Each structure stands twice: as structure tokens, then as C-alpha cells.
N, C-alpha and C positions, 0 to 999 in steps of 0.2 A: 709941937714937934711930932712928925709921923714916926712910925715904927721903922727899925732897921730893915734893910732889904738885901737881897742877893739876886744874882742872875746867872743863867747858863749861856754859853756861847761856843760856837765852833771857831777855832783858830788854827789855821794851817791844817785843816782836816781832823783836828783832835778836839774832843769835848773838854771844856773848862768851866770853872765856877769863879765868879767874882763877887765881892762884897761892896755894897754902896752903889749909889746911882752914878753911872758913867756920865761924865761931863764932856761936852764936845771939845775934842782936841787935847784933853787932859790925859796924863798917863794913867793907866789902869792895870792893877795887878791881877793876874789870872793864875789859877791853880788847876792843873790837869786832874780830871776825874773820869773814871770809866762810866760808860752808859749805865744808868741805874744807881750809881754810887750815891748821888745826892738824895735820891728817893729813899735809899736804905738808911741814910744818915738820919732822916726824919723818923724812921721807925726805931732806930737804935738809941737816939738821944731824946732830950726834952724839946728839941726843935728851936732852942734859943740861938741867937747869933753867936754867943760865946761857945756853946757846945758844938755848933756846926763848924765854926772856924777851927776848933781843936781837932775835929774829926777829919776835916778836908784840907785845911790850909797848911800844906807842907812847904816850908820856905825853901827847902833844897831844890824843889822843882818849879818854883814860882817864876813867872816871867812878866815883864812889864811892857805893855803896848799902849798906843794912843787909842782913845775911845773911838776915833774916826778912822782907824786903820782899815783899809779896804778888805783885808783878809779876815776881819773880825765880823762874825755873823751871829747876832743874838738869836736865842731859841725861846719858844714858849716854855715857861718854867716847869721842870720835871717831865717834859714830854719824852716818852720812851722812843728809841730809834725804831723798834719793831712796830709794825702797823697793827691796829686793832687792840692796842694795850691801854688806850685812854678814851674816855667818853666826855662829851660836852653836852650838858643839859641845863635846864633852868626852870624857874618858877614864874608864873604869870599873875598879874593882878595883885601884886604884893604891897603896893604903896598905899599909905593912908588916904591920899587924895581920891583913891577909887573906893574908899570905905567911909566917906563922909568925914575924914580927918580923925577917925577913931583908931584905937589899938584893940587887938583881940583881947577878950576878957581872960584874966588869969584863970588857969585851971581848965580852960576849954580850948580845944584845937580841932578845927576843921581844915584838912590839908588844902593848900592852894593848888590850882591847876599846875601841871608839870608838863614839860615838853622835852623831847630828845632832839638835840640840834645836830649831832654828828659825832664822828670819831675825832680823836685828838689831832690826828694829822690833817684834819680839815681846817684847823685854826690858821688864821692869817695873822701875820705880824705887822707892826706899824710900817707904813710905806708900801705895803703890798696892796694890790687891787682887791676889792670885795666884789665878787661876781654874783649876779642875780639873773634869774630867767628874764629874757627880753619881754618887754611890754607888761611890767608888773601893774597891778591895780593902783597901789599907793604904798611907797616905801616909807619906813620910819627908822631913824637911828635910835639906838637904845643904850645910853651909857650905863654900865652896871658894874657892881662889885662881883668879882669872880673868886669863889673860894676854891682852894686846891687841896685835895686829899689823896693820899697814897695808901693802898691796902697792903698789909703784910702777907706773909705766906699762908696764913689762915683766913685771909679775907677781912681782917679787922681794919677799918679805916683809921688812918692817922692824919690829923689836920696838919698841913704844912704852913699855910699862910693865905694871903689874898693878893689879888691884882685887880686890874680893871679891863673891861672889854666893851665892844660895841656890837650888840646883838642886832645887826641889821636884819629886817624882815619885811614882808609884804603885809602890812596891817590892813590894807584895803581888801585883800583876799580873805583875811580872817573875819573882817566885818561883813563881808558878803555872805559868809557862812562859817560859823565857828568850827564846824566839822572839817573845814579846809586848813585848819591851823598847822597840821604837819607839813602841808605844802608851803604855807606862809613862812615857815622857818627854814626852808631850803635855800637860804641865802648865806653867803659867807659871813663869818664872825671874826672880828679882830680881837686879839688878846695881847695886852702889853707884856713884855718879857720880864718885868721887874716884880719879884715876889716879896711882898712885905711880910716880915716875921712878927706877927702879932695876932691877937684875937680879931674876929671879924669887926670892921670899923663901925662905930656908931654914928659918926659924922663924916660924910663925904659930899663935897660940893665942887662945882666947877662950871665950865661954860662950853657950849657947843658952837662951833662956827662952821657953816657950810659955804664953801666957795664954788663959784661957777665962772668959768672963763677968767680966773685970776682975781675976781672981786668977791667980796662978801655978799652972799645972797640971802642968808638968814643967820641969826645967832640968838642964843638964849641960854639961861642958866639951868642947872640940874642939881638934884639932891638925891643920892641913892644909898646913904648910910642906914644903918640899922634903926636909928631913931625915926626915919621917914617911913618905915614899913609898918603895916598893919599886923603882920605875923612876926613872931619872935624867931630869929634865925635858928636858935637851938632847936626849936620845935620842928621847923621845916627840914633841917638836916637830919634830925633823929628819925623822922618819918621816912625820908628818902632812903636812908641806909637800913631801914627795916626790910628792904627788898633784896633778896639774895643776888639778883642780877647785877647789882652795882657793887657787890661785895666779893667779886671774883678775886682770887689771889693775884697780887702784884698789879692790879688795875689802878690807874690814875684817873681821878674824877675832877673835872672842872665844872663848878656849879654856879650858874648865873642867878643872882638874887632878885632880879626884876628892875624895871626902869621907871623913872619919873615921866611925866608928860613931855613931849618933844615937839619937833617942828611940824609934824602932821597935825597935831592938835591946834596949831595956829594957822592952819590952812596952807602950809608950804608943801610943795611937791618936789621930792628928790629926783633928779634927772640923771641920765647917763653921762658920766664924766664929772659929776660933782665930787668935790673933795670934802670929806667930813673930818673935822679936827675936834678931838676930845681933850680938853684941858682940865685935868683934875687938880684944881688949884689948891685944894686942902692937902694934897700929898706931893705936890711939886713935880708931877709928871704929865706929859702930854704926848699924844700920838695922832696920826692922821692916815687916812686911807681914801683912795679914789674909788668911786662906784662904777662898775662896768657891766653893761647889759650884754648877755651872751645868748646866742641862738645856736644850739647844737645842730649838727646835721640831722635831718629827719631819718627815722627808721625806714628800712625798705618795706 
């Protein structure tokens, strides 16, 4: 059984929080929350479902809507309304497969490579298109665990929970020259809106399906839980938050933990218009996004 979860959503122009995974067409109870109220609740409480419900679930203001109500719009978990108040970043080369199946020795820590993906408002939700620069060298989908942290007024990070994402990137550009990795990461990233309330998961598995013209073009399994990683999650996170830049007061951090091998490693090429479905079978959630090539107007 997976950890309890919550989500945030806009309904009729107002921000709400809900508990439990919404089911298609089923009634869903929502509780109004001001922008930043949920983040503050993680700072003020122990972050458990019981404590969060006590702090946020006011039955007097609750309303019930259908999960597929067209006015209900899910949000990335804890994403502030103000721009520039959240960062999306991650680690590279974290899986044991890339380290001969071994785990890092106890008591030793060499930090994995890290990348900055973008601001929080750059996150794309399930169903939205993932845009990439036209004519990429070779795209790769990357199903990953996403840890979510919120900093308090002094900049101390508070762990909120985890969700899942697709860190789409141009691995071909990276392989052409690792120094091009910052360019490689300038592709949209999808993040699921469901925040699981528990420690970073040790076991996460699922299946990727890539559709082209309505038919399955490629599919394969993935594993991105902590047990599949060479590095220990606590070591990676501790090192990242040793940098003051990510400990600014009231900042929300989305941290990608790295991906398993994917379609690229089996010789598949993602094309414009392909739809990538990430089915996290271990946690009962799935999301999909179409890939769109975009050519901006040239500079004068």
C-alpha cells in the first residue's frame, strides 16, 4: 500500500486542497486554502496526513465536486502563485545500472552531477504538451521520483513528500558534448499533481508507453526507487541543501532523483507529436504528455 496523498487545485478561481487520489467521475471533497497555506502547514506540523487534515480541512467551508468537473484544475504540489519562488533541479547518473550494479560505500560520498531544470512555473501538468527546441539530436523520456521541499522564513528546508515526473531532455546533445548538458535540459518537464506523504520511496516501478499516431510505438519498464540508486537519497539531499542558493526563505524546491534506462537506450527515437505515458504501477498513478517541437521566431 502506498503512502497517503493530497493535491492542490483551482476551483472556480480559488485554491483548494484535497486528500486522496481523485477518481474519474467520483465526488471529491475540497477545502479552500490561501496561496502558501499548504506550504506553511508543512512547516508548522509534522507533515503527516492527520496533522495536515487537522490544520487545513475545515468542514464548514468544504465543498464536493466531481473529479472530472471542467472547472477543477489540478496544480503542481505546493507551487506558489508568485513567479520565481520555486526551483526544479535534479541529479544525473544516480542509478546502480550506471555503476555496475553497486551501491556507494557507506561513509563515503562523492556528489553526483546536478543540473538546474528551471523555475517552478515551467512545470507542465499531465495532459499538457512538453515543448522542445525543434530538431533535437535525440530525446529521452525520464520517469523519476520528485522530492518536494519548502523552506521556512529562515531558509530551513522542510520535506513535504514526493511525486513523479518526466524529465524529458535531449540526451543526444549531452552525448555529443557533456558540456552541452544545460542546453540538453531546456525541454519541458511534466510533474504529477499528487503529493505522497511519506519518506522518499525505496521501491518505485512502472511502465512507459510511447504512442505515435494513436498506436504503441515503444514500451518498456522502469525502476526509480531509492533501492535502484547508487547514491543514498539522504546524502544527495544533504549535499544539495548545503548551498545557500537553494535555501532562500519561502522557496519551494522540486528535486528529481534520476532515471533508469529508457527508450533511447533501446534505439528508439521520440518524434514530434509522440505521446509519452508514464504508468507508476507501484503507486497507482499515471500521466501522459504529448511532445511538441517548437521553433521560435528568429532574433533580428
